[in-house]
PDB file with SEQRES, HELIX, SHEET and CRYST1 records, atoms N, CA, C and O in Angstrom:
SEQRES   1 A   78  MET GLU GLU SER LYS MET ALA LYS ARG VAL ASN LEU THR          
SEQRES   2 A   78  LEU GLU GLU GLN ILE GLY PHE SER ALA GLY GLU ILE TYR          
SEQRES   3 A   78  ASN TYR LEU HIS GLN ASN GLY THR THR SER PHE ALA LYS          
SEQRES   4 A   78  MET LYS LYS GLU LEU ASP LEU LYS GLY ASN PHE ALA ASP          
SEQRES   5 A   78  LEU GLY LEU GLY TRP LEU ALA ARG GLU ASN LYS VAL GLU          
SEQRES   6 A   78  ILE GLU GLN LYS GLY PRO ALA VAL LYS VAL SER LEU LYS          
HELIX    1 AA1 GLU A    3  ARG A    9  1                                   7    
HELIX    2 AA2 LEU A   14  ASN A   32  1                                  19    
HELIX    3 AA3 PHE A   37  LEU A   44  1                                   8    
HELIX    4 AA4 PHE A   50  ARG A   60  1                                  11    
SHEET    1 AA1 2 VAL A  64  LYS A  69  0                                        
SHEET    2 AA1 2 ALA A  72  LEU A  77 -1                                        
CRYST1    1.000    1.000    1.000  90.00  90.00  90.00 P 1           1          
ATOM      1  N   MET A   1     117.212 109.340 -89.893  1.00  0.00           N  
ATOM      2  CA  MET A   1     115.944 108.987 -90.507  1.00  0.00           C  
ATOM      3  C   MET A   1     116.183 107.799 -91.433  1.00  0.00           C  
ATOM      4  O   MET A   1     117.204 107.738 -92.118  1.00  0.00           O  
ATOM      5  N   GLU A   2     115.253 106.863 -91.453  1.00  0.00           N  
ATOM      6  CA  GLU A   2     115.370 105.698 -92.320  1.00  0.00           C  
ATOM      7  C   GLU A   2     115.375 106.118 -93.777  1.00  0.00           C  
ATOM      8  O   GLU A   2     114.769 107.122 -94.150  1.00  0.00           O  
ATOM      9  N   GLU A   3     116.072 105.332 -94.605  1.00  0.00           N  
ATOM     10  CA  GLU A   3     116.151 105.629 -96.035  1.00  0.00           C  
ATOM     11  C   GLU A   3     114.772 105.658 -96.673  1.00  0.00           C  
ATOM     12  O   GLU A   3     114.506 106.510 -97.520  1.00  0.00           O  
ATOM     13  N   SER A   4     113.884 104.736 -96.281  1.00  0.00           N  
ATOM     14  CA  SER A   4     112.548 104.691 -96.882  1.00  0.00           C  
ATOM     15  C   SER A   4     111.758 105.965 -96.592  1.00  0.00           C  
ATOM     16  O   SER A   4     111.032 106.450 -97.459  1.00  0.00           O  
ATOM     17  N   LYS A   5     111.888 106.510 -95.388  1.00  0.00           N  
ATOM     18  CA  LYS A   5     111.205 107.760 -95.048  1.00  0.00           C  
ATOM     19  C   LYS A   5     111.752 108.907 -95.885  1.00  0.00           C  
ATOM     20  O   LYS A   5     110.997 109.753 -96.363  1.00  0.00           O  
ATOM     21  N   MET A   6     113.075 108.929 -96.061  1.00  0.00           N  
ATOM     22  CA  MET A   6     113.686 109.993 -96.851  1.00  0.00           C  
ATOM     23  C   MET A   6     113.239 109.911 -98.299  1.00  0.00           C  
ATOM     24  O   MET A   6     112.953 110.935 -98.920  1.00  0.00           O  
ATOM     25  N   ALA A   7     113.176 108.712 -98.836  1.00  0.00           N  
ATOM     26  CA  ALA A   7     112.768 108.536-100.230  1.00  0.00           C  
ATOM     27  C   ALA A   7     111.324 108.985-100.432  1.00  0.00           C  
ATOM     28  O   ALA A   7     110.993 109.566-101.466  1.00  0.00           O  
ATOM     29  N   LYS A   8     110.474 108.724 -99.463  1.00  0.00           N  
ATOM     30  CA  LYS A   8     109.066 109.106 -99.567  1.00  0.00           C  
ATOM     31  C   LYS A   8     108.889 110.621 -99.546  1.00  0.00           C  
ATOM     32  O   LYS A   8     107.908 111.132-100.086  1.00  0.00           O  
ATOM     33  N   ARG A   9     109.817 111.345 -98.935  1.00  0.00           N  
ATOM     34  CA  ARG A   9     109.682 112.792 -98.784  1.00  0.00           C  
ATOM     35  C   ARG A   9     110.194 113.570 -99.992  1.00  0.00           C  
ATOM     36  O   ARG A   9     109.930 114.768-100.097  1.00  0.00           O  
ATOM     37  N   VAL A  10     110.907 112.937-100.892  1.00  0.00           N  
ATOM     38  CA  VAL A  10     111.548 113.636-102.002  1.00  0.00           C  
ATOM     39  C   VAL A  10     110.553 114.366-102.887  1.00  0.00           C  
ATOM     40  O   VAL A  10     110.801 115.510-103.267  1.00  0.00           O  
ATOM     41  N   ASN A  11     109.450 113.745-103.220  1.00  0.00           N  
ATOM     42  CA  ASN A  11     108.498 114.322-104.164  1.00  0.00           C  
ATOM     43  C   ASN A  11     107.316 115.022-103.500  1.00  0.00           C  
ATOM     44  O   ASN A  11     106.304 115.274-104.154  1.00  0.00           O  
ATOM     45  N   LEU A  12     107.426 115.335-102.234  1.00  0.00           N  
ATOM     46  CA  LEU A  12     106.331 115.995-101.528  1.00  0.00           C  
ATOM     47  C   LEU A  12     106.383 117.505-101.732  1.00  0.00           C  
ATOM     48  O   LEU A  12     107.453 118.082-101.926  1.00  0.00           O  
ATOM     49  N   THR A  13     105.214 118.131-101.686  1.00  0.00           N  
ATOM     50  CA  THR A  13     105.168 119.592-101.700  1.00  0.00           C  
ATOM     51  C   THR A  13     105.698 120.102-100.363  1.00  0.00           C  
ATOM     52  O   THR A  13     105.846 119.334 -99.413  1.00  0.00           O  
ATOM     53  N   LEU A  14     105.977 121.376-100.296  1.00  0.00           N  
ATOM     54  CA  LEU A  14     106.452 121.975 -99.052  1.00  0.00           C  
ATOM     55  C   LEU A  14     105.442 121.764 -97.929  1.00  0.00           C  
ATOM     56  O   LEU A  14     105.821 121.410 -96.812  1.00  0.00           O  
ATOM     57  N   GLU A  15     104.162 121.979 -98.217  1.00  0.00           N  
ATOM     58  CA  GLU A  15     103.125 121.784 -97.202  1.00  0.00           C  
ATOM     59  C   GLU A  15     103.081 120.328 -96.734  1.00  0.00           C  
ATOM     60  O   GLU A  15     102.905 120.069 -95.543  1.00  0.00           O  
ATOM     61  N   GLU A  16     103.238 119.387 -97.646  1.00  0.00           N  
ATOM     62  CA  GLU A  16     103.247 117.968 -97.277  1.00  0.00           C  
ATOM     63  C   GLU A  16     104.465 117.636 -96.425  1.00  0.00           C  
ATOM     64  O   GLU A  16     104.365 116.839 -95.492  1.00  0.00           O  
ATOM     65  N   GLN A  17     105.616 118.235 -96.733  1.00  0.00           N  
ATOM     66  CA  GLN A  17     106.823 118.001 -95.934  1.00  0.00           C  
ATOM     67  C   GLN A  17     106.645 118.529 -94.515  1.00  0.00           C  
ATOM     68  O   GLN A  17     107.081 117.899 -93.551  1.00  0.00           O  
ATOM     69  N   ILE A  18     106.004 119.681 -94.392  1.00  0.00           N  
ATOM     70  CA  ILE A  18     105.741 120.244 -93.064  1.00  0.00           C  
ATOM     71  C   ILE A  18     104.778 119.338 -92.298  1.00  0.00           C  
ATOM     72  O   ILE A  18     104.985 119.076 -91.113  1.00  0.00           O  
ATOM     73  N   GLY A  19     103.740 118.864 -92.961  1.00  0.00           N  
ATOM     74  CA  GLY A  19     102.793 117.944 -92.330  1.00  0.00           C  
ATOM     75  C   GLY A  19     103.459 116.648 -91.911  1.00  0.00           C  
ATOM     76  O   GLY A  19     103.162 116.112 -90.843  1.00  0.00           O  
ATOM     77  N   PHE A  20     104.355 116.140 -92.741  1.00  0.00           N  
ATOM     78  CA  PHE A  20     105.108 114.927 -92.421  1.00  0.00           C  
ATOM     79  C   PHE A  20     105.957 115.168 -91.171  1.00  0.00           C  
ATOM     80  O   PHE A  20     106.008 114.322 -90.278  1.00  0.00           O  
ATOM     81  N   SER A  21     106.619 116.323 -91.111  1.00  0.00           N  
ATOM     82  CA  SER A  21     107.430 116.677 -89.945  1.00  0.00           C  
ATOM     83  C   SER A  21     106.568 116.789 -88.693  1.00  0.00           C  
ATOM     84  O   SER A  21     106.968 116.345 -87.617  1.00  0.00           O  
ATOM     85  N   ALA A  22     105.387 117.383 -88.833  1.00  0.00           N  
ATOM     86  CA  ALA A  22     104.460 117.486 -87.700  1.00  0.00           C  
ATOM     87  C   ALA A  22     104.085 116.100 -87.195  1.00  0.00           C  
ATOM     88  O   ALA A  22     103.998 115.883 -85.986  1.00  0.00           O  
ATOM     89  N   GLY A  23     103.865 115.169 -88.103  1.00  0.00           N  
ATOM     90  CA  GLY A  23     103.548 113.796 -87.715  1.00  0.00           C  
ATOM     91  C   GLY A  23     104.687 113.137 -86.966  1.00  0.00           C  
ATOM     92  O   GLY A  23     104.459 112.430 -85.985  1.00  0.00           O  
ATOM     93  N   GLU A  24     105.915 113.360 -87.418  1.00  0.00           N  
ATOM     94  CA  GLU A  24     107.075 112.803 -86.722  1.00  0.00           C  
ATOM     95  C   GLU A  24     107.194 113.384 -85.317  1.00  0.00           C  
ATOM     96  O   GLU A  24     107.485 112.662 -84.363  1.00  0.00           O  
ATOM     97  N   ILE A  25     106.968 114.684 -85.195  1.00  0.00           N  
ATOM     98  CA  ILE A  25     107.028 115.334 -83.886  1.00  0.00           C  
ATOM     99  C   ILE A  25     105.931 114.792 -82.978  1.00  0.00           C  
ATOM    100  O   ILE A  25     106.188 114.488 -81.813  1.00  0.00           O  
ATOM    101  N   TYR A  26     104.721 114.667 -83.492  1.00  0.00           N  
ATOM    102  CA  TYR A  26     103.603 114.147 -82.707  1.00  0.00           C  
ATOM    103  C   TYR A  26     103.922 112.741 -82.189  1.00  0.00           C  
ATOM    104  O   TYR A  26     103.730 112.453 -81.008  1.00  0.00           O  
ATOM    105  N   ASN A  27     104.404 111.878 -83.069  1.00  0.00           N  
ATOM    106  CA  ASN A  27     104.739 110.507 -82.671  1.00  0.00           C  
ATOM    107  C   ASN A  27     105.859 110.483 -81.642  1.00  0.00           C  
ATOM    108  O   ASN A  27     105.819 109.691 -80.700  1.00  0.00           O  
ATOM    109  N   TYR A  28     106.849 111.334 -81.812  1.00  0.00           N  
ATOM    110  CA  TYR A  28     107.954 111.413 -80.858  1.00  0.00           C  
ATOM    111  C   TYR A  28     107.434 111.804 -79.477  1.00  0.00           C  
ATOM    112  O   TYR A  28     107.784 111.174 -78.479  1.00  0.00           O  
ATOM    113  N   LEU A  29     106.606 112.834 -79.418  1.00  0.00           N  
ATOM    114  CA  LEU A  29     106.066 113.285 -78.136  1.00  0.00           C  
ATOM    115  C   LEU A  29     105.143 112.243 -77.516  1.00  0.00           C  
ATOM    116  O   LEU A  29     105.108 112.092 -76.295  1.00  0.00           O  
ATOM    117  N   HIS A  30     104.403 111.531 -78.344  1.00  0.00           N  
ATOM    118  CA  HIS A  30     103.525 110.469 -77.843  1.00  0.00           C  
ATOM    119  C   HIS A  30     104.353 109.372 -77.175  1.00  0.00           C  
ATOM    120  O   HIS A  30     103.955 108.836 -76.141  1.00  0.00           O  
ATOM    121  N   GLN A  31     105.485 109.043 -77.756  1.00  0.00           N  
ATOM    122  CA  GLN A  31     106.343 107.980 -77.225  1.00  0.00           C  
ATOM    123  C   GLN A  31     107.214 108.439 -76.062  1.00  0.00           C  
ATOM    124  O   GLN A  31     107.505 107.650 -75.163  1.00  0.00           O  
ATOM    125  N   ASN A  32     107.635 109.707 -76.066  1.00  0.00           N  
ATOM    126  CA  ASN A  32     108.630 110.168 -75.105  1.00  0.00           C  
ATOM    127  C   ASN A  32     108.119 111.144 -74.057  1.00  0.00           C  
ATOM    128  O   ASN A  32     108.825 111.427 -73.089  1.00  0.00           O  
ATOM    129  N   GLY A  33     106.924 111.659 -74.225  1.00  0.00           N  
ATOM    130  CA  GLY A  33     106.395 112.621 -73.263  1.00  0.00           C  
ATOM    131  C   GLY A  33     107.069 113.976 -73.386  1.00  0.00           C  
ATOM    132  O   GLY A  33     107.698 114.283 -74.398  1.00  0.00           O  
ATOM    133  N   THR A  34     106.927 114.784 -72.340  1.00  0.00           N  
ATOM    134  CA  THR A  34     107.483 116.137 -72.342  1.00  0.00           C  
ATOM    135  C   THR A  34     108.987 116.089 -72.558  1.00  0.00           C  
ATOM    136  O   THR A  34     109.693 115.300 -71.929  1.00  0.00           O  
ATOM    137  N   THR A  35     109.459 116.924 -73.437  1.00  0.00           N  
ATOM    138  CA  THR A  35     110.889 116.975 -73.743  1.00  0.00           C  
ATOM    139  C   THR A  35     111.279 118.381 -74.156  1.00  0.00           C  
ATOM    140  O   THR A  35     110.423 119.213 -74.458  1.00  0.00           O  
ATOM    141  N   SER A  36     112.563 118.635 -74.165  1.00  0.00           N  
ATOM    142  CA  SER A  36     113.015 119.943 -74.647  1.00  0.00           C  
ATOM    143  C   SER A  36     112.957 119.947 -76.170  1.00  0.00           C  
ATOM    144  O   SER A  36     113.182 118.926 -76.820  1.00  0.00           O  
ATOM    145  N   PHE A  37     112.653 121.103 -76.717  1.00  0.00           N  
ATOM    146  CA  PHE A  37     112.568 121.232 -78.165  1.00  0.00           C  
ATOM    147  C   PHE A  37     113.920 120.924 -78.800  1.00  0.00           C  
ATOM    148  O   PHE A  37     113.978 120.272 -79.842  1.00  0.00           O  
ATOM    149  N   ALA A  38     115.002 121.383 -78.187  1.00  0.00           N  
ATOM    150  CA  ALA A  38     116.342 121.154 -78.739  1.00  0.00           C  
ATOM    151  C   ALA A  38     116.665 119.663 -78.811  1.00  0.00           C  
ATOM    152  O   ALA A  38     117.198 119.190 -79.815  1.00  0.00           O  
ATOM    153  N   LYS A  39     116.342 118.923 -77.746  1.00  0.00           N  
ATOM    154  CA  LYS A  39     116.612 117.480 -77.731  1.00  0.00           C  
ATOM    155  C   LYS A  39     115.780 116.773 -78.795  1.00  0.00           C  
ATOM    156  O   LYS A  39     116.295 115.934 -79.534  1.00  0.00           O  
ATOM    157  N   MET A  40     114.508 117.107 -78.872  1.00  0.00           N  
ATOM    158  CA  MET A  40     113.627 116.479 -79.851  1.00  0.00           C  
ATOM    159  C   MET A  40     114.110 116.767 -81.270  1.00  0.00           C  
ATOM    160  O   MET A  40     114.155 115.871 -82.113  1.00  0.00           O  
ATOM    161  N   LYS A  41     114.466 118.015 -81.523  1.00  0.00           N  
ATOM    162  CA  LYS A  41     114.933 118.421 -82.848  1.00  0.00           C  
ATOM    163  C   LYS A  41     116.184 117.637 -83.237  1.00  0.00           C  
ATOM    164  O   LYS A  41     116.311 117.185 -84.375  1.00  0.00           O  
ATOM    165  N   LYS A  42     117.096 117.479 -82.297  1.00  0.00           N  
ATOM    166  CA  LYS A  42     118.339 116.736 -82.553  1.00  0.00           C  
ATOM    167  C   LYS A  42     118.052 115.262 -82.810  1.00  0.00           C  
ATOM    168  O   LYS A  42     118.593 114.681 -83.751  1.00  0.00           O  
ATOM    169  N   GLU A  43     117.214 114.659 -81.990  1.00  0.00           N  
ATOM    170  CA  GLU A  43     116.927 113.233 -82.127  1.00  0.00           C  
ATOM    171  C   GLU A  43     116.129 112.910 -83.384  1.00  0.00           C  
ATOM    172  O   GLU A  43     116.327 111.854 -83.985  1.00  0.00           O  
ATOM    173  N   LEU A  44     115.241 113.793 -83.785  1.00  0.00           N  
ATOM    174  CA  LEU A  44     114.464 113.556 -85.006  1.00  0.00           C  
ATOM    175  C   LEU A  44     115.264 113.866 -86.264  1.00  0.00           C  
ATOM    176  O   LEU A  44     114.947 113.357 -87.339  1.00  0.00           O  
ATOM    177  N   ASP A  45     116.291 114.691 -86.143  1.00  0.00           N  
ATOM    178  CA  ASP A  45     117.166 115.046 -87.267  1.00  0.00           C  
ATOM    179  C   ASP A  45     116.381 115.604 -88.449  1.00  0.00           C  
ATOM    180  O   ASP A  45     116.635 115.252 -89.601  1.00  0.00           O  
ATOM    181  N   LEU A  46     115.430 116.473 -88.150  1.00  0.00           N  
ATOM    182  CA  LEU A  46     114.670 117.124 -89.218  1.00  0.00           C  
ATOM    183  C   LEU A  46     115.534 118.223 -89.827  1.00  0.00           C  
ATOM    184  O   LEU A  46     116.116 119.034 -89.106  1.00  0.00           O  
ATOM    185  N   LYS A  47     115.613 118.248 -91.122  1.00  0.00           N  
ATOM    186  CA  LYS A  47     116.498 119.176 -91.825  1.00  0.00           C  
ATOM    187  C   LYS A  47     115.913 120.587 -91.890  1.00  0.00           C  
ATOM    188  O   LYS A  47     114.701 120.787 -91.813  1.00  0.00           O  
ATOM    189  N   GLY A  48     116.811 121.546 -92.034  1.00  0.00           N  
ATOM    190  CA  GLY A  48     116.390 122.937 -92.171  1.00  0.00           C  
ATOM    191  C   GLY A  48     115.543 123.372 -90.988  1.00  0.00           C  
ATOM    192  O   GLY A  48     115.862 123.076 -89.837  1.00  0.00           O  
ATOM    193  N   ASN A  49     114.477 124.068 -91.281  1.00  0.00           N  
ATOM    194  CA  ASN A  49     113.598 124.543 -90.206  1.00  0.00           C  
ATOM    195  C   ASN A  49     112.308 123.728 -90.120  1.00  0.00           C  
ATOM    196  O   ASN A  49     111.289 124.233 -89.647  1.00  0.00           O  
ATOM    197  N   PHE A  50     112.343 122.473 -90.574  1.00  0.00           N  
ATOM    198  CA  PHE A  50     111.132 121.653 -90.554  1.00  0.00           C  
ATOM    199  C   PHE A  50     110.669 121.303 -89.143  1.00  0.00           C  
ATOM    200  O   PHE A  50     109.477 121.076 -88.935  1.00  0.00           O  
ATOM    201  N   ALA A  51     111.578 121.254 -88.168  1.00  0.00           N  
ATOM    202  CA  ALA A  51     111.146 121.028 -86.784  1.00  0.00           C  
ATOM    203  C   ALA A  51     110.324 122.223 -86.301  1.00  0.00           C  
ATOM    204  O   ALA A  51     109.285 122.053 -85.663  1.00  0.00           O  
ATOM    205  N   ASP A  52     110.792 123.416 -86.606  1.00  0.00           N  
ATOM    206  CA  ASP A  52     110.069 124.633 -86.212  1.00  0.00           C  
ATOM    207  C   ASP A  52     108.711 124.703 -86.908  1.00  0.00           C  
ATOM    208  O   ASP A  52     107.691 124.994 -86.283  1.00  0.00           O  
ATOM    209  N   LEU A  53     108.717 124.433 -88.201  1.00  0.00           N  
ATOM    210  CA  LEU A  53     107.472 124.495 -88.975  1.00  0.00           C  
ATOM    211  C   LEU A  53     106.483 123.420 -88.529  1.00  0.00           C  
ATOM    212  O   LEU A  53     105.287 123.684 -88.407  1.00  0.00           O  
ATOM    213  N   GLY A  54     106.982 122.209 -88.288  1.00  0.00           N  
ATOM    214  CA  GLY A  54     106.117 121.114 -87.842  1.00  0.00           C  
ATOM    215  C   GLY A  54     105.513 121.391 -86.474  1.00  0.00           C  
ATOM    216  O   GLY A  54     104.338 121.109 -86.237  1.00  0.00           O  
ATOM    217  N   LEU A  55     106.327 121.948 -85.570  1.00  0.00           N  
ATOM    218  CA  LEU A  55     105.814 122.288 -84.243  1.00  0.00           C  
ATOM    219  C   LEU A  55     104.774 123.400 -84.347  1.00  0.00           C  
ATOM    220  O   LEU A  55     103.768 123.379 -83.638  1.00  0.00           O  
ATOM    221  N   GLY A  56     105.008 124.353 -85.213  1.00  0.00           N  
ATOM    222  CA  GLY A  56     104.028 125.416 -85.440  1.00  0.00           C  
ATOM    223  C   GLY A  56     102.712 124.866 -85.959  1.00  0.00           C  
ATOM    224  O   GLY A  56     101.641 125.323 -85.561  1.00  0.00           O  
ATOM    225  N   TRP A  57     102.792 123.892 -86.842  1.00  0.00           N  
ATOM    226  CA  TRP A  57     101.598 123.222 -87.388  1.00  0.00           C  
ATOM    227  C   TRP A  57     100.791 122.618 -86.237  1.00  0.00           C  
ATOM    228  O   TRP A  57      99.580 122.816 -86.141  1.00  0.00           O  
ATOM    229  N   LEU A  58     101.491 121.871 -85.360  1.00  0.00           N  
ATOM    230  CA  LEU A  58     100.811 121.225 -84.232  1.00  0.00           C  
ATOM    231  C   LEU A  58     100.256 122.256 -83.246  1.00  0.00           C  
ATOM    232  O   LEU A  58      99.185 122.055 -82.674  1.00  0.00           O  
ATOM    233  N   ALA A  59     100.977 123.348 -83.050  1.00  0.00           N  
ATOM    234  CA  ALA A  59     100.498 124.405 -82.157  1.00  0.00           C  
ATOM    235  C   ALA A  59      99.233 125.040 -82.725  1.00  0.00           C  
ATOM    236  O   ALA A  59      98.287 125.319 -81.988  1.00  0.00           O  
ATOM    237  N   ARG A  60      99.220 125.263 -84.021  1.00  0.00           N  
ATOM    238  CA  ARG A  60      98.045 125.857 -84.674  1.00  0.00           C  
ATOM    239  C   ARG A  60      96.829 124.944 -84.548  1.00  0.00           C  
ATOM    240  O   ARG A  60      95.697 125.412 -84.435  1.00  0.00           O  
ATOM    241  N   GLU A  61      97.079 123.629 -84.568  1.00  0.00           N  
ATOM    242  CA  GLU A  61      95.993 122.659 -84.405  1.00  0.00           C  
ATOM    243  C   GLU A  61      95.658 122.412 -82.939  1.00  0.00           C  
ATOM    244  O   GLU A  61      94.807 121.578 -82.628  1.00  0.00           O  
ATOM    245  N   ASN A  62      96.330 123.139 -82.029  1.00  0.00           N  
ATOM    246  CA  ASN A  62      96.096 123.038 -80.587  1.00  0.00           C  
ATOM    247  C   ASN A  62      96.370 121.633 -80.050  1.00  0.00           C  
ATOM    248  O   ASN A  62      95.637 121.139 -79.193  1.00  0.00           O  
ATOM    249  N   LYS A  63      97.418 120.998 -80.551  1.00  0.00           N  
ATOM    250  CA  LYS A  63      97.755 119.636 -80.137  1.00  0.00           C  
ATOM    251  C   LYS A  63      98.938 119.575 -79.183  1.00  0.00           C  
ATOM    252  O   LYS A  63      99.210 118.523 -78.605  1.00  0.00           O  
ATOM    253  N   VAL A  64      99.651 120.695 -79.009  1.00  0.00           N  
ATOM    254  CA  VAL A  64     100.832 120.688 -78.153  1.00  0.00           C  
ATOM    255  C   VAL A  64     100.802 121.839 -77.154  1.00  0.00           C  
ATOM    256  O   VAL A  64     100.169 122.873 -77.371  1.00  0.00           O  
ATOM    257  N   GLU A  65     101.510 121.616 -76.052  1.00  0.00           N  
ATOM    258  CA  GLU A  65     101.783 122.657 -75.060  1.00  0.00           C  
ATOM    259  C   GLU A  65     103.238 123.055 -75.257  1.00  0.00           C  
ATOM    260  O   GLU A  65     104.107 122.189 -75.350  1.00  0.00           O  
ATOM    261  N   ILE A  66     103.510 124.332 -75.321  1.00  0.00           N  
ATOM    262  CA  ILE A  66     104.875 124.827 -75.456  1.00  0.00           C  
ATOM    263  C   ILE A  66     105.102 125.810 -74.324  1.00  0.00           C  
ATOM    264  O   ILE A  66     104.337 126.761 -74.163  1.00  0.00           O  
ATOM    265  N   GLU A  67     106.162 125.586 -73.529  1.00  0.00           N  
ATOM    266  CA  GLU A  67     106.434 126.522 -72.446  1.00  0.00           C  
ATOM    267  C   GLU A  67     107.930 126.754 -72.296  1.00  0.00           C  
ATOM    268  O   GLU A  67     108.755 125.864 -72.502  1.00  0.00           O  
ATOM    269  N   GLN A  68     108.236 127.979 -71.930  1.00  0.00           N  
ATOM    270  CA  GLN A  68     109.620 128.384 -71.692  1.00  0.00           C  
ATOM    271  C   GLN A  68     109.976 128.025 -70.261  1.00  0.00           C  
ATOM    272  O   GLN A  68     109.277 128.426 -69.330  1.00  0.00           O  
ATOM    273  N   LYS A  69     111.062 127.269 -70.071  1.00  0.00           N  
ATOM    274  CA  LYS A  69     111.559 126.942 -68.730  1.00  0.00           C  
ATOM    275  C   LYS A  69     113.021 127.350 -68.688  1.00  0.00           C  
ATOM    276  O   LYS A  69     113.904 126.595 -69.094  1.00  0.00           O  
ATOM    277  N   GLY A  70     113.262 128.554 -68.192  1.00  0.00           N  
ATOM    278  CA  GLY A  70     114.624 129.092 -68.242  1.00  0.00           C  
ATOM    279  C   GLY A  70     115.011 129.279 -69.699  1.00  0.00           C  
ATOM    280  O   GLY A  70     114.238 129.827 -70.485  1.00  0.00           O  
ATOM    281  N   PRO A  71     116.199 128.827 -70.061  1.00  0.00           N  
ATOM    282  CA  PRO A  71     116.617 128.966 -71.456  1.00  0.00           C  
ATOM    283  C   PRO A  71     116.022 127.898 -72.378  1.00  0.00           C  
ATOM    284  O   PRO A  71     116.116 128.005 -73.601  1.00  0.00           O  
ATOM    285  N   ALA A  72     115.414 126.876 -71.790  1.00  0.00           N  
ATOM    286  CA  ALA A  72     114.892 125.753 -72.583  1.00  0.00           C  
ATOM    287  C   ALA A  72     113.416 125.942 -72.926  1.00  0.00           C  
ATOM    288  O   ALA A  72     112.659 126.562 -72.179  1.00  0.00           O  
ATOM    289  N   VAL A  73     113.038 125.398 -74.059  1.00  0.00           N  
ATOM    290  CA  VAL A  73     111.636 125.350 -74.467  1.00  0.00           C  
ATOM    291  C   VAL A  73     111.181 123.906 -74.315  1.00  0.00           C  
ATOM    292  O   VAL A  73     111.743 123.008 -74.943  1.00  0.00           O  
ATOM    293  N   LYS A  74     110.163 123.676 -73.483  1.00  0.00           N  
ATOM    294  CA  LYS A  74     109.622 122.337 -73.259  1.00  0.00           C  
ATOM    295  C   LYS A  74     108.365 122.147 -74.091  1.00  0.00           C  
ATOM    296  O   LYS A  74     107.541 123.052 -74.217  1.00  0.00           O  
ATOM    297  N   VAL A  75     108.234 120.956 -74.654  1.00  0.00           N  
ATOM    298  CA  VAL A  75     107.117 120.647 -75.535  1.00  0.00           C  
ATOM    299  C   VAL A  75     106.454 119.361 -75.059  1.00  0.00           C  
ATOM    300  O   VAL A  75     107.135 118.412 -74.670  1.00  0.00           O  
ATOM    301  N   SER A  76     105.113 119.332 -75.093  1.00  0.00           N  
ATOM    302  CA  SER A  76     104.364 118.122 -74.744  1.00  0.00           C  
ATOM    303  C   SER A  76     103.049 118.117 -75.508  1.00  0.00           C  
ATOM    304  O   SER A  76     102.605 119.146 -76.016  1.00  0.00           O  
ATOM    305  N   LEU A  77     102.440 116.949 -75.580  1.00  0.00           N  
ATOM    306  CA  LEU A  77     101.116 116.844 -76.186  1.00  0.00           C  
ATOM    307  C   LEU A  77     100.076 117.320 -75.191  1.00  0.00           C  
ATOM    308  O   LEU A  77     100.269 117.206 -73.981  1.00  0.00           O  
ATOM    309  N   LYS A  78      98.974 117.854 -75.696  1.00  0.00           N  
ATOM    310  CA  LYS A  78      97.858 118.269 -74.833  1.00  0.00           C  
ATOM    311  C   LYS A  78      97.045 117.060 -74.462  1.00  0.00           C  
ATOM    312  O   LYS A  78      96.055 117.180 -73.740  1.00  0.00           O  
TER     313      LYS A  78                                                      
END                                                                             
């Protein structure tokens, strides 16, 4: 993650950090299409469980499709 993005996240509330993570996930999926959750999580380098929380945010807003394909979880925008 760029230093400027990290600096901007320091003073955010937990809810704002989750929303920020959701935005990063949304942009990633918009640019890359359907991908595995593990690959996306690794490439975005979201700390802690922010990838899980951000994806949950997007799922709650009905913006993503999540499906189990064997051992992998595939994620895409609706």
